[in-house]
C-alpha positions in Angstrom: -3.5 -5.7 -21.8 -0.8 -3.2 -23.0 -0.7 0.4 -21.8 1.3 3.1 -23.6 2.1 6.2 -21.6 3.7 7.4 -18.3 3.0 7.0 -14.6 -0.4 8.9 -14.8 -1.6 6.6 -17.6 -0.6 3.5 -15.6 -2.3 4.8 -12.5 -5.5 5.2 -14.5 -5.5 1.5 -15.4 -4.1 -0.3 -12.3 -7.3 -0.1 -10.2 -9.2 -2.0 -12.8 -6.6 -4.7 -13.1 -5.7 -5.3 -9.5 -6.7 -8.7 -8.3 -7.6 -9.9 -11.7 -5.8 -12.5 -13.9 -5.2 -9.8 -16.5 -1.5 -9.0 -17.0 -0.3 -5.5 -17.8 2.3 -4.9 -20.4 4.0 -1.4 -20.4 5.2 0.7 -23.3 6.8 3.7 -21.4 6.1 6.8 -23.4 5.5 9.4 -20.6 7.6 12.2 -19.2 9.2 10.4 -16.3 8.2 6.7 -16.5 9.2 6.0 -12.9 7.4 2.7 -12.6 8.8 1.4 -15.8 12.3 2.3 -14.7 11.7 0.6 -11.4 11.0 -2.6 -13.2 13.9 -2.1 -15.6 11.6 -1.9 -18.6 13.5 0.0 -21.4 12.1 3.5 -22.0 12.7 5.5 -25.2 13.3 2.1 -26.9 10.0 0.7 -28.2 11.6 -2.6 -29.4 13.2 -3.2 -26.0 9.9 -2.7 -24.2 8.2 -5.0 -26.7 10.8 -7.7 -26.1 9.9 -7.6 -22.4 6.2 -8.1 -23.2 7.0 -10.9 -25.6 9.2 -12.7 -23.0 6.1 -13.1 -20.9 7.7 -13.0 -17.4 5.0 -11.9 -14.8 5.8 -10.1 -11.6 3.3 -9.4 -8.9 3.6 -5.9 -7.4 2.0 -4.4 -4.2 -0.7 -1.9 -4.6 -1.6 0.8 -2.1 -4.5 3.2 -1.9 -5.1 6.8 -0.7 -8.7 7.6 0.1 -9.8 4.9 -2.3 -7.4 5.9 -5.1 -4.9 3.1 -5.9 -1.2 3.8 -6.7 1.6 1.5 -7.6 4.9 3.5 -7.3 4.7 6.7 -5.2 2.7 9.4 -3.5 3.3 12.7 -1.8 1.7 15.2 0.5 2.8 18.8 0.4 5.9 20.0 -1.4 6.2 17.5 -4.3 2.4 17.6 -5.0 2.6 21.3 -5.0 5.3 21.2 -7.7 3.1 19.0 -9.8 0.2 21.3 -9.2 2.3 24.2 -10.5 3.5 22.3 -13.6 1.2 22.8 -16.6 0.7 20.2 -19.3 2.1 22.7 -21.8 5.3 23.1 -19.8 5.7 19.3 -19.6 5.2 19.0 -23.3 7.7 21.8 -24.2 10.3 21.2 -21.5 10.0 17.6 -20.3 11.4 16.9 -16.8 12.9 20.5 -16.7 9.3 21.7 -16.2 9.2 20.1 -12.8 12.6 21.6 -11.8 11.4 25.1 -12.7 8.2 24.6 -10.7 10.2 23.3 -7.8 12.3 26.5 -7.7 9.1 28.5 -7.5 7.6 26.4 -4.7 10.8 26.3 -2.6 10.2 29.8 -1.3 6.6 29.3 -0.2 5.7 28.8 3.5 5.4 25.1 4.2 2.5 23.5 6.1 2.8 21.6 9.4 1.8 17.9 9.4 1.3 15.1 11.9 1.9 11.6 10.6 0.1 8.7 12.4 1.6 5.3 11.6 -0.4 2.1 11.9 2.4 0.8 14.2 1.5 3.4 16.8 4.1 6.2 16.5 3.4 9.8 15.6 5.8 12.2 14.0 5.6 15.8 12.8 6.9 17.3 9.6 6.4 19.6 6.7 6.3 17.2 3.8 5.7 13.5 3.3 6.9 11.3 0.5 5.8 7.7 0.1 7.4 5.0 -2.1 6.3 1.5 -3.0 9.5 1.2 -5.0 13.0 2.7 -4.6 12.8 5.2 -7.4 11.3 8.7 -7.3 11.1 11.2 -10.0 12.9 9.1 -12.6 16.2 7.5 -11.7 16.4 9.1 -8.2 16.9 6.3 -5.7 15.2 8.0 -2.8 13.8 5.0 -0.9 16.8 2.8 -0.3 15.0 -0.1 1.5 12.0 -0.2 -0.7 10.7 -3.5 -2.2 7.5 -3.4 -4.2 6.6 -6.9 -3.1 7.0 -6.6 0.7 3.5 -5.2 1.6 5.2 -2.1 3.1 5.3 1.6 2.2 8.6 3.4 2.6 8.0 6.9 4.0 10.2 10.0 4.2 9.0 12.6 6.6 10.8 15.9 6.1 11.1 18.0 9.2 11.5 21.1 7.2 10.4 22.0 3.7 11.8 24.4 1.1 15.5 24.6 0.6 16.4 22.5 3.7 14.3 19.7 2.3 15.9 20.0 -1.1 19.4 19.8 0.4 18.4 16.9 2.5 17.2 15.0 -0.5 20.5 15.6 -2.2 22.2 14.1 0.8 20.0 11.1 0.7 20.7 10.5 -2.9 24.4 10.9 -2.3 24.2 8.0 0.2 22.3 5.9 -2.3 18.9 6.6 -0.8 19.3 4.9 2.5 18.3 6.0 6.0 17.9 9.6 6.8 19.7 11.1 9.8 16.6 12.3 11.6 17.5 15.9 11.5 16.2 17.0 8.2 14.1 13.9 7.5 13.1 10.6 9.0 12.7 7.3 7.1 10.0 4.7 8.1 8.5 1.5 6.7 4.8 1.0 7.5 1.7 -1.0 6.6 -0.3 2.2 6.5 -0.5 5.8 7.8 -2.6 8.9 8.1 -1.4 12.5 7.5 -3.1 15.5 9.1 -2.2 19.0 8.0 -2.8 22.4 9.5 -4.4 23.5 6.2 -5.4 22.0 2.9 -2.4 20.9 0.9 -1.9 19.3 -2.5 -1.6 15.5 -2.7 -0.3 13.4 -5.6 -0.4 9.7 -6.5 1.9 8.2 -9.1 3.0 11.7 -10.2 -0.6 13.0 -10.8 -2.3 15.6 -8.8 -5.1 14.0 -6.8 -6.4 17.2 -5.2 -6.1 19.1 -1.9 -7.0 17.9 1.6 -6.3 18.4 5.3 -6.3 14.7 6.1 -5.5 11.6 3.9 -5.1 8.0 4.8 -2.8 5.5 3.0 -3.1 1.7 3.3 -2.2 -1.5 1.5 -4.6 -3.2 -0.9 -5.2 -6.9 -0.7 -5.0 -7.1 -4.5 -1.8 -7.3 -6.4 -0.9 -6.0 -9.8 0.4 -8.5 -12.4 2.8 -6.9 -14.8 5.2 -8.0 -17.5 8.8 -7.2 -16.4 12.3 -8.5 -17.1 13.1 -11.7 -15.2 16.3 -10.2 -13.8 16.2 -6.7 -12.5 19.0 -4.5 -14.0 21.0 -1.9 -12.2 19.4 1.4 -11.4 21.2 4.7 -11.9 22.9 4.7 -8.5 24.0 1.1 -8.7 25.4 1.7 -12.2 27.4 4.7 -10.9 28.9 2.7 -8.1 29.6 -0.2 -10.5 31.4 2.1 -12.9 33.5 3.5 -10.0 34.5 0.1 -8.7 37.8 -1.4 -9.8 37.2 -4.3 -12.2 33.6 -3.3 -12.8 32.1 -4.7 -16.0 
């Protein structure tokens, strides 16, 4: 099966393919194409994506679910979901990724919710925003989850202690470090098999870049099924790795 579209399109098909022998081929034609970038599938280059499909190399990828809704790349509770909620289809069509930035500026000034995060491993933390990654990339080429591996049965989780401008600055710091462990002051980094998030009020929730809805409590857990997807046999360098490579003496 071949799907042409972005992360929302892929999210709509992964639930039906998980655990089956059907292999998914991807033609990334969406706004962000985060999952395709994670797998190093060429985007904006149809011939390159078709070459990946023709090569026939199959990769098995972890799947997670939130209240019965599967996702393959990312999810968020609070700030980022609110940005998606504020971004209209018309704005995405006219402005592309810039539409999300404009919505983020609008959301930054709003009062953040308070959340408690209950990890399956037993610890409980508080925060104002939660981002979850099955892969390393978030929002395109942003390597936000530095330890992530989409075949390790673990979710990588960033719990922001504060939202708004502090969270934005904290994310920039994380990206500057290559998306590795947070310092625990603005955000904390965890890896987990599952978790539940409880909020002091209903907040937006997103999965794979698509708004799921609003809730006060949501639960995330691993699915036993895997997604079989056509991907390059050797993973290429992501944006951050390419920058470091270019700065290194003797880099090719």
